N, C-alpha and C positions, 0 to 999 in steps of 0.2 A: 726739497729744501732740507738741509741738515740743521742741527742745533748745537754743533760742537763748539761754536764760538760763544763767548760771553757777551752780555749786554745786547740782547736782541728781543724782539717782541714775541710773546707767546702766541703761536698760531696753530699748533698741532696737538695740544693737550686737551683733556676733557674738562678742565676747569673753566667752564663756559663764561662765567661772569667776568673774568679778567684776561682771557687768553689773547685778546687783540688790542689791549690798551696799555700794557706796561713794558718798561724796559727792565730786564731782570738779568741775574747771573744764573746760568743753567748749564747742565750737561745733558745734551740731547733733550728728550722729553721726559727724562727720568727724575731729575733732581733740580729744584729751583729754589733760590733764596731771593727774598725781596726785602731790602733794607728800608725802603721808604714806601709806605702804603698809601700815600696821599693820592696816587693815581688810580687806586682800586675803585672801580665804580660802585656807587651806592645802589643796591638793588633791594626792593621791598617785595619781591615775589619769590616763591620757592625755587631754589636752585640746587640741583643735586651735585654733590661733590664726589667725583670718581677717583680722587687721590686722597692720600693722607695729608692733612694740613695741620702744622703746629703754629700756634699764634702766641707770641711773647708780647704782652701788653705793657707799655711803658708809661703812658699818661693819657688823660682824657677819659671819655666814657662812650660806650656804645651799647645798644640794646637790640635784641632780636630773638630768634628761636632756632633750635636744632631739633629736627624731627618733632615739631609742634610744641616742644617744651620751651617756655620762655627762659632766656638767660641774658646776663649783662656782662660787659667786659670793662675793667677799669685797671688802674695802675697796679702792678704786681700780680696780675692775673695771668694764668697760663691756660691755654685751651688746646685741645686736640679734637679735630673733626675727622671722623673715620670715613673710609671709602663707603659709599652707599648712603651716607646720611644726607639730609636735606636742610640747607642753610637758608635763613632769611633774616634781613636786617629791618628794623623799624626806626632806628635813630642812631646817629653818630655825631659826636661833638666835633667842632672844627679843629680842636687840638688833639683829637684822638691819634695816638702814635703806637705802632706795633711793628714787630718784625715777623715775617712769614717764612716758613719752610714748607715746600710742597714736594711730595714724593709720590711717584707713580706706584701702582699696584706691583708692577714688575720689580721695581726697586725694593719695596718693602718686603716682598716675598724672599728676596735674596740677602736680607740683613742677617739672617741666621740667629735670631734670638732664642733663648731657652723659654719656650712658650709656657711651661708650667710656672715660671717665675713672673711672666708679664701679663698673661691672660687675665688673672683676677683684677689687676689694676686697669687694663684696657676695658674690661666689662664695666667697671665703675665709671671710667671716662666716657663710655658710650652713653651712659645715662646721665652723667654729670660732666659735660664737656669743659666747663670752666672751673678752675680751681685757684683759689687765692693762696699764694705762697709768700714766703718772707723775702726781704730784699737780698739776702745772701744767695738764695736759690735763684732769684731772677738774674742776679749778676752772673751766676754760674751758667745759666742758659745763654746769656749774651756772650759769654766767653766761647761757648761751643759754636754759637752762630757765627761769630767773627772768624773762628778757625775754619769752619766749613766754607764760608764765603771766600776766604783767601785761597783755600784749596781748590775750589771750583774755578777760580781765576787763573790757575796754573795750567793753561791750555796746552803747553808743550810737555807737561809731565805725563809719561805713559802710564803711571800708576795712579792717576788722579781719581778715577772712579773707585778703585779699590780703597784708596785712602778715605774718600767720602763715605763709602759703605761702612768701614770700621769706625769712623767718627760718629756716624749715625747710630751704630750699635751702642757705642758708649753713651750717646745722647739719650737713647731710650732706657738704658739701665739707670742713668741718672734720674730720669723722671720716676722710675719705679721706686727710687729711694727717698722721694720727697716725704718728709715726716707728716706734713699736714694731709697729703693725699692718702697716705696709708692709714692715718687715724680716722679720716672721714669714711674711707672704704670699710674699715673694720666696724665702725659704729653702725653704718647703714646696713651691712650684711647681718649684723646681730638682730636687727629689727625687721628684716624683710625676707620674704620667701625667695630663695634663689631660683625657683622655677621660672620666674619671669625672664631671667637672663637667657635661659635655654629657649624659651618660647620666642622671645623677641629675635634672637639670632637665627632661629629657624625661619621666621618671617623674612628676614633679610636674604636668606638663601633661596626661599621657595615661593615668594609672593607671586611670581609669574606662573608657578606650577599649579597652585591651588589657593582658593580663597575660602575653603571649608575648614571649620574648626576641627572636624573629625580627622582631617589629614594631619594636622599638627599634633592632635591628641595621640594618634596612632604612633607617630614618631617618638613621642615622649612616654609611650607605654601607659597612657592614661585613658580614661573615658572622656568623651567630649564634655559631659556634665561636670566632672571633677575639675578638668582644666579650666572651663569657663568660670566656675565658682571661685577657684583659687585666684585666677587673674583678676576677677572683679574685686575680690576682697583685698588683694595686694595693691592694685593701682586705681581702683574706682571706675575702670572701664572694662567692658567685657572683652573676651578674646576676639570675638567677631568685630568689635569696634576697632581694636588695634590692627587687625588685618585690613579692614576696609579703609581705615585712615591712612595706613602706609601706602596701599595701592593707589588711592586717590591723590595722595601727596606726590607720589611718583608721576602720576598722570598730569598733575598740575605743572610739575617741573618740565615735563616734555612739551606740554602745550605752550608754555611761556618761553622756554629757553632753547627750543629746537625747531628745526624747519620741517619736522615730520608732519604729515597729514594726519587727520583724526583717524582715518582708516589704518594708517601705519602704526599709530600709537595703540589702537585697539589690537592689532596683530602682535605688537611688541609685548603687550601685557597679557597676551594669550586669552583674549575674549573670543567667544564663538563668532561674533559679528559686530559691526559698528553700532548697530541699533541696541544690542544688549549692553555694550560698553557705555553708550550714551545714557541709558536708563540707570545703570549702576552708578555712574558718575553723578548724575543729577540727584539721585536719592541721597547721596552722602554730601555733595558739595552745594546742593540747592539750585544750581544752574546747569545748563547743558555744557558739554565741552566747547562747543562753538561760542556760546555766550561768554564762557570764562576766558577763552582766548581773545575775543573781541574786546572785552571790558578790562 
């Protein structure tokens, strides 16, 4: 089944919470725009997002968390959910309205941004995924959204994907220029040790490879004791807690939102065996993997 036509159900992307429930505008599995989110299912369990998701909030109110950090969405808020982050909702008002843009990893890797310009802001957005911006900036984002949507609808245009790629490039550079976002990023980084950025991004890359603080300390050219002390002072949680929390959050997502067996999840997360995985999960989550999936 191909995705070259517009207005079809999502059935082959990794955005598990919505892939079988919406009518969308899309190009293959790579670029999706959703103008009306009323059909997006409400889910109050951890769901891993394997794509980049941009959310333009217009009215109403919603609450939830991204990677365990509480956040809320209201009018004139803009949010970016990065690939690998875990999303959960706890409340959404009946009048909540937002526009979504979903981009596959393959698509975002080909946007060709100047990373030295955008990485600092993306690191800020990973920790602070929801940013309140002014009405002019929201209107600017909506203009981009509607141009992208009209371009996606041009199914007979042989340059459609290239046009969407270039428009997306402009979209990201526009985000990078938001005054409020830049001010908040600058203020926060003046107060906070940047080491956590590097440590957290290493967890995202290597959580399947190792759950030992020494592994991450070595990559950062630090002693485990120094890394643990700095992370604890910066965030209030130890380095091992951050590692364990992310691994268990990933496990919860797989237990609730995939058809994988517990043994397959144990293998996926690189545990020695299912028994060791079960003990590790219960120590952090308080229940066994089977109990968590059942309840």
